[in-house]
C-alpha positions as CSV (number, residue, x, y, z in Angstrom):
1,M,0.1,-0.1,-0.1
2,A,3.1,2.4,0.3
3,D,2.6,3.3,-3.4
4,V,-0.6,4.1,-3.3
5,Q,-0.4,6.5,0.0
6,D,2.5,7.8,-1.8
7,F,0.6,8.9,-4.7
8,T,-2.5,9.8,-2.3
9,A,-0.4,12.3,-0.6
10,L,1.6,14.0,-3.8
11,Q,-2.5,14.7,-5.1
12,G,-3.9,15.6,-1.6
13,T,-6.8,18.4,-2.6
14,E,-6.2,20.5,0.9
15,P,-3.5,23.6,0.8
16,V,-0.7,22.8,3.1
17,H,1.4,25.3,5.2
18,H,4.7,24.1,6.5
19,A,6.5,25.9,9.1
20,V,9.9,26.4,7.6
21,S,13.3,27.0,9.3
22,S,15.5,29.9,7.9
23,S,18.3,28.2,8.8
24,D,18.8,26.4,5.5
25,P,18.0,28.4,2.3
26,L,17.7,25.3,0.3
27,K,15.5,23.9,2.4
28,N,13.3,26.5,2.7
29,E,13.2,26.8,-1.3
30,A,12.0,23.3,-1.8
31,D,9.6,23.4,1.1
32,R,8.0,26.8,-0.7
33,D,8.0,24.9,-3.8
34,Y,6.3,21.9,-2.4
35,E,3.6,24.0,-0.8
36,M,3.2,26.2,-4.0
37,R,2.7,22.8,-5.8
38,H,0.1,21.3,-3.4
39,N,-1.6,24.4,-3.1
40,A,-1.8,24.9,-7.0
41,L,-3.3,21.2,-7.3
42,A,-5.6,22.2,-4.3
43,A,-7.0,25.1,-6.4
44,I,-7.4,23.1,-9.4
45,D,-9.5,20.3,-7.5
46,N,-11.4,22.2,-5.5
47,A,-12.1,25.3,-7.4
48,K,-15.9,26.3,-8.1
49,F,-17.1,24.9,-11.3
50,G,-17.2,28.0,-13.7
51,W,-17.2,29.5,-16.9
52,F,-13.6,28.5,-17.8
53,H,-14.7,24.6,-17.2
54,V,-17.6,25.1,-19.4
55,K,-15.3,26.4,-21.9
56,A,-12.8,23.8,-21.6
57,C,-15.8,21.4,-22.6
58,M,-17.1,23.4,-25.4
59,V,-13.6,23.3,-27.0
60,A,-12.9,19.8,-26.7
61,G,-16.6,18.8,-27.2
62,V,-16.5,20.7,-30.5
63,G,-13.5,18.5,-31.6
64,F,-15.4,15.4,-30.7
65,F,-18.5,16.7,-32.7
66,T,-16.4,17.2,-35.7
67,D,-14.7,13.9,-35.2
68,S,-17.7,11.9,-35.1
69,Y,-19.4,13.7,-38.0
70,D,-16.4,12.9,-40.1
71,I,-16.2,9.4,-39.1
72,F,-19.7,8.5,-39.5
73,A,-20.5,10.7,-42.2
74,I,-18.9,8.0,-44.5
75,N,-21.6,5.3,-43.7
76,L,-24.2,7.4,-45.5
77,C,-21.6,8.8,-48.2
78,S,-20.6,5.4,-49.6
79,L,-24.1,4.4,-49.8
80,I,-24.7,7.5,-52.2
81,M,-21.5,6.8,-53.8
82,G,-22.7,3.5,-55.0
83,Y,-25.6,5.5,-57.1
84,V,-23.0,7.7,-58.6
85,Y,-20.1,5.3,-59.7
86,Y,-21.9,1.9,-59.9
87,A,-25.2,3.4,-61.2
88,D,-24.4,1.0,-64.6
89,A,-23.4,-2.2,-62.8
90,A,-25.1,-5.3,-63.8
91,G,-27.9,-7.1,-61.6
92,D,-27.8,-6.7,-57.7
93,A,-24.3,-4.6,-57.7
94,A,-26.0,-2.0,-59.5
95,N,-26.3,1.4,-57.3
96,T,-23.9,-0.3,-54.7
97,T,-20.4,0.0,-53.5
98,P,-18.7,-3.0,-53.5
99,T,-18.3,-4.6,-50.1
100,K,-14.3,-4.6,-50.0
101,I,-14.2,-1.2,-51.1
102,D,-16.7,0.1,-48.9
103,M,-14.7,-1.9,-45.9
104,W,-11.6,-0.1,-46.9
105,V,-13.0,3.3,-47.3
106,K,-14.8,2.9,-44.0
107,G,-11.7,1.7,-42.3
108,A,-9.1,4.0,-43.4
109,T,-10.2,6.4,-40.5
110,Q,-9.7,3.7,-38.1
111,L,-6.3,2.8,-39.4
112,G,-5.2,6.3,-39.2
113,C,-6.4,6.7,-35.7
114,I,-4.4,4.1,-34.2
115,I,-1.2,6.3,-35.3
116,G,-2.6,9.5,-34.2
117,Q,-3.4,8.0,-30.9
118,F,0.1,7.0,-30.1
119,G,1.6,9.8,-32.3
120,F,-0.2,12.8,-30.6
121,G,-0.5,11.4,-27.1
122,Y,3.5,11.1,-27.4
123,L,4.0,14.6,-28.4
124,A,1.5,16.1,-26.0
125,D,3.5,14.4,-23.1
126,R,7.2,15.6,-24.7
127,L,5.8,19.2,-26.2
128,G,3.0,20.3,-24.1
129,R,-0.8,19.9,-24.5
130,K,-0.9,23.5,-25.8
131,R,1.6,23.2,-28.5
132,I,-0.2,19.9,-29.9
133,Y,-3.7,21.3,-29.3
134,G,-4.9,22.6,-32.4
135,V,-2.6,20.8,-34.9
136,E,-4.7,17.7,-35.0
137,L,-7.8,19.9,-35.8
138,I,-6.0,21.5,-38.6
139,I,-5.4,18.1,-40.1
140,I,-8.8,17.2,-39.6
141,I,-10.1,20.1,-41.5
142,V,-8.1,20.1,-44.4
143,C,-8.4,16.3,-44.9
144,T,-12.1,16.8,-44.9
145,L,-12.1,19.2,-47.5
146,G,-9.7,17.3,-49.4
147,G,-12.0,14.1,-49.1
148,S,-14.7,16.0,-50.6
149,F,-12.9,16.9,-53.7
150,A,-11.5,13.6,-54.3
151,G,-11.7,12.4,-57.8
152,M,-10.2,9.6,-60.3
153,T,-6.8,10.1,-61.4
154,A,-5.5,10.0,-65.0
155,R,-4.0,6.3,-64.4
156,G,-4.1,3.9,-61.4
157,L,-6.3,5.4,-58.7
158,S,-10.0,5.4,-58.5
159,V,-11.9,8.2,-56.4
160,Y,-12.5,5.7,-53.5
161,W,-8.7,5.2,-53.3
162,V,-8.1,8.9,-53.3
163,L,-10.6,9.0,-50.8
164,F,-9.1,6.1,-48.7
165,I,-5.7,8.3,-48.7
166,W,-7.4,11.3,-47.4
167,R,-9.7,9.6,-44.8
168,F,-6.5,7.7,-43.6
169,I,-4.8,10.9,-42.7
170,L,-7.8,12.5,-41.3
171,G,-7.8,9.3,-39.0
172,I,-4.5,10.6,-37.9
173,G,-5.8,13.7,-36.6
174,I,-8.8,12.2,-35.2
175,G,-6.9,9.7,-33.4
176,G,-4.6,12.7,-32.1
177,D,-7.9,14.6,-30.9
178,Y,-9.0,11.6,-28.7
179,P,-6.2,11.6,-26.3
180,V,-5.5,15.4,-26.2
181,S,-8.8,16.5,-25.7
182,A,-9.5,14.1,-23.0
183,I,-6.5,14.9,-21.1
184,I,-6.8,18.4,-21.4
185,T,-10.5,18.4,-20.0
186,S,-9.6,15.9,-17.3
187,E,-6.5,18.1,-16.2
188,F,-8.6,21.3,-15.9
189,A,-11.3,19.5,-14.2
190,T,-12.4,19.7,-10.4
191,T,-12.3,16.7,-8.6
192,K,-15.9,17.1,-8.2
193,N,-16.9,17.3,-11.8
194,R,-13.9,15.6,-13.7
195,G,-15.9,12.5,-14.7
196,A,-18.8,14.7,-15.6
197,M,-17.1,17.0,-17.8
198,I,-15.1,14.1,-19.5
199,A,-18.3,12.2,-20.3
200,A,-20.0,15.4,-21.8
201,V,-16.9,15.8,-24.0
202,F,-17.5,12.4,-25.1
203,A,-21.3,12.6,-25.6
204,M,-20.6,15.0,-28.5
205,Q,-20.2,11.9,-30.7
206,G,-23.7,11.2,-30.4
207,F,-24.7,14.8,-31.6
208,G,-22.0,14.2,-34.5
209,I,-23.6,11.1,-35.6
210,V,-27.2,12.8,-35.9
211,A,-25.9,15.8,-37.3
212,A,-24.7,14.0,-40.1
213,A,-27.7,12.2,-40.9
214,I,-29.7,15.5,-40.4
215,V,-27.4,17.3,-42.8
216,A,-27.9,14.4,-45.4
217,I,-31.6,15.1,-45.5
218,V,-31.2,18.6,-45.8
219,V,-28.9,18.3,-48.5
220,L,-30.9,15.4,-50.4
221,A,-33.8,17.6,-50.0
222,C,-32.3,20.6,-51.9
223,F,-31.4,18.3,-54.6
224,K,-34.5,16.3,-54.9
225,G,-35.5,17.7,-58.3
226,A,-32.0,17.3,-59.7
227,V,-31.7,13.8,-58.4
228,D,-34.9,12.8,-59.7
229,G,-34.0,14.1,-63.0
230,D,-30.4,12.5,-63.4
231,Q,-29.2,10.4,-60.2
232,L,-25.4,11.0,-61.0
233,M,-26.3,14.6,-59.4
234,L,-25.7,12.7,-56.2
235,D,-22.1,13.0,-56.8
236,Y,-22.6,16.7,-55.3
237,V,-24.7,15.6,-52.4
238,W,-22.0,13.1,-50.9
239,R,-19.3,15.8,-51.3
240,I,-21.2,18.8,-49.5
241,I,-22.3,16.1,-46.6
242,M,-18.6,15.4,-46.0
243,G,-17.2,19.1,-46.8
244,L,-19.6,20.1,-44.0
245,G,-17.8,18.5,-41.3
246,A,-15.2,20.8,-41.5
247,V,-17.3,23.9,-40.2
248,P,-17.6,22.8,-36.7
249,G,-13.8,22.5,-36.7
250,L,-13.1,26.0,-38.2
251,V,-15.4,27.2,-35.3
252,A,-13.1,25.5,-32.7
253,L,-9.7,26.3,-34.2
254,Y,-9.1,29.8,-32.6
255,F,-10.2,28.6,-29.1
256,R,-7.9,25.4,-29.3
257,L,-4.7,27.3,-30.3
258,T,-5.1,30.2,-27.9
259,I,-6.0,27.7,-24.6
260,P,-3.3,27.9,-22.1
261,E,-1.2,25.0,-21.0
262,T,-2.9,22.9,-18.4
263,P,-1.1,23.7,-14.8
264,R,-1.0,20.2,-13.9
265,Y,1.5,19.6,-16.9
266,T,3.3,22.7,-15.9
267,L,3.9,21.5,-12.7
268,D,4.6,17.5,-13.0
269,V,6.3,17.8,-16.3
270,E,8.1,21.2,-16.9
271,K,8.4,21.5,-13.1
272,N,7.5,25.1,-13.0
273,T,5.5,25.8,-9.9
274,Q,5.2,29.6,-10.3
275,R,4.1,29.4,-13.8
276,A,1.5,26.9,-12.9
277,A,0.6,29.2,-10.4
278,A,0.0,32.0,-12.5
279,D,-1.9,30.1,-15.1
280,V,-4.2,28.7,-12.2
281,H,-4.6,32.3,-11.0
282,K,-5.2,33.4,-14.5
283,T,-7.7,30.6,-15.6
284,L,-9.4,30.0,-12.6
285,G,-9.0,33.3,-10.7
286,H,-7.3,31.4,-7.9
287,K,-4.0,33.4,-6.5
288,V,-1.7,30.8,-5.3
289,A,1.6,32.5,-4.6
290,D,3.6,35.5,-5.5
291,E,4.2,35.6,-9.0
292,S,7.1,37.9,-9.3
293,V,10.0,35.4,-9.6
294,E,9.8,32.4,-11.8
295,R,10.4,29.2,-9.8
296,V,11.7,25.8,-11.4
297,C,11.1,22.7,-9.1
298,V,13.8,20.4,-9.4
299,A,12.5,16.7,-9.3
300,D,13.0,13.4,-11.0
301,K,10.6,12.8,-14.3
302,P,8.5,9.7,-14.2
303,T,10.4,6.5,-15.4
304,W,9.4,3.3,-17.0
305,T,10.7,1.8,-13.9
306,E,7.9,3.7,-11.6
307,F,5.3,2.5,-14.2
308,Y,6.2,-0.9,-13.9
309,H,6.6,-1.0,-10.1
310,Y,2.7,0.8,-9.8
311,F,1.1,-1.8,-12.2
312,K,2.9,-4.8,-11.1
313,H,0.4,-5.0,-8.2
314,W,-2.9,-6.4,-9.5
315,R,-4.8,-4.0,-7.5
316,N,-3.5,-1.2,-9.8
317,L,-3.4,-3.4,-13.0
318,R,-7.1,-4.7,-12.8
319,V,-8.2,-1.0,-13.0
320,L,-6.2,-0.3,-16.3
321,V,-7.1,-3.7,-17.7
322,G,-10.9,-3.5,-16.9
323,T,-10.9,-0.3,-18.6
324,T,-9.1,-0.7,-21.5
325,V,-11.1,-4.1,-22.2
326,T,-14.3,-2.6,-21.6
327,W,-13.5,0.2,-24.0
328,F,-12.2,-2.0,-26.6
329,A,-15.2,-4.1,-26.6
330,L,-17.4,-1.1,-26.5
331,D,-15.5,0.3,-29.7
332,V,-15.9,-3.1,-31.6
333,A,-19.9,-2.7,-31.5
334,F,-20.1,1.0,-31.7
335,Y,-18.0,1.5,-34.7
336,G,-19.1,-1.8,-36.2
337,I,-22.7,-0.6,-36.1
338,N,-22.9,3.1,-36.8
339,L,-20.4,2.8,-39.5
340,N,-22.5,0.2,-41.5
341,S,-26.2,1.0,-40.1
342,S,-27.2,2.1,-43.3
343,I,-26.4,-1.2,-44.5
344,I,-28.2,-3.0,-41.7
345,L,-31.4,-0.6,-42.4
346,Q,-31.4,-1.9,-46.1
347,A,-31.0,-5.6,-45.1
348,I,-33.9,-5.2,-42.8
349,G,-36.2,-3.6,-45.4
350,F,-36.4,-0.5,-43.7
351,A,-35.2,1.5,-46.5
352,G,-37.6,-0.1,-49.1
353,K,-37.4,0.0,-52.8
354,G,-38.0,2.8,-54.9
355,S,-35.9,5.8,-56.7
356,P,-32.5,6.7,-55.0
357,Y,-34.1,9.9,-53.3
358,K,-36.6,7.9,-51.4
359,V,-34.4,5.1,-50.5
360,L,-31.4,7.7,-49.2
361,L,-33.9,10.1,-47.4
362,K,-35.5,6.8,-45.6
363,T,-31.9,5.3,-44.8
364,A,-30.8,8.8,-43.4
365,A,-33.9,9.2,-41.4
366,G,-33.4,5.8,-40.1
367,N,-29.7,6.5,-39.0
368,I,-31.1,9.4,-36.7
369,I,-34.0,7.2,-35.4
370,L,-31.4,4.7,-34.3
371,N,-29.0,7.2,-32.8
372,L,-32.1,8.9,-30.9
373,L,-33.2,5.8,-29.4
374,G,-29.6,4.6,-28.4
375,T,-26.5,6.5,-28.9
376,M,-28.0,10.0,-27.3
377,P,-29.9,8.5,-24.3
378,G,-26.9,6.1,-23.7
379,Y,-24.3,8.9,-23.5
380,W,-26.7,11.2,-20.9
381,V,-28.5,8.9,-18.9
382,T,-25.1,7.1,-17.9
């Protein structure tokens, strides 16, 4: 229990005040650094929930909204593309994107996410949250717009494979946004509201899925006459649906680039207690200490050895394993269903038969119903 008690002692939430002897200047300085660090953490943990916390949730949440929109819009876009690029196919293959191509186009983003999560997670720890936050959103915006303009090359690559490349790079940006947004929200959060703040950020995924289906219905309605006259006009529809996914990212970009560094990173990684105290005062309005002199706390950086010694105990490891395995199982079902819900709706006959406009409209409506009855309540009720 020693390692747990040491960790708890370092993360205490009540301000401390040490009686310091003036006979040893170095000890006095170390004690002041410790007290300032402890009080800065206490100020964050016990701060009253206010506008800055709401702003942090909104800035991170808009990113998750954009991520979700961009990931799951392909669910409808791939269906629409079948009516454009396979309109002349024979038999049951007509108006349908082939299964293998559909799989690769949808899976490209998830492949990129794996790289983005590890890459941006590492960079955020090495360079700081502030220096990275916003870069991943720029990648998302550029690749979303690039994918919406995907076209066939003169030789070699079809529109699907060009789209695969754009969405793979898009996945790197989205993969980076997941850990960075989550950690920034948690490091700014109070102890009391930390779970609720992170849950609220992740809940924006549900809004993103529903928004993609609503946009699809609106765009389809705008092109109804054109599509009824020529189904190849659907080429404009999927591009507009996909391209509009960049709009919320553009709205959030300025706020991400200007968000301050988290005090916890400044304290525990940069070891700069004075700057962390200043950041706490600036963001939360809580004055921790005199900010006239910048003071750097000298302390050993965390090592893999410490990581091993902490998680070699089953009581610690089981929390990590339980969380990760549960999340993995959730994602298998979550992404599998939401990326292919249009196919599922067609398979059960919900979309019915008829003109491309009617089939696509019913499919988009079905996606909204599924998420309003499942995803949305699941996020907010739990």
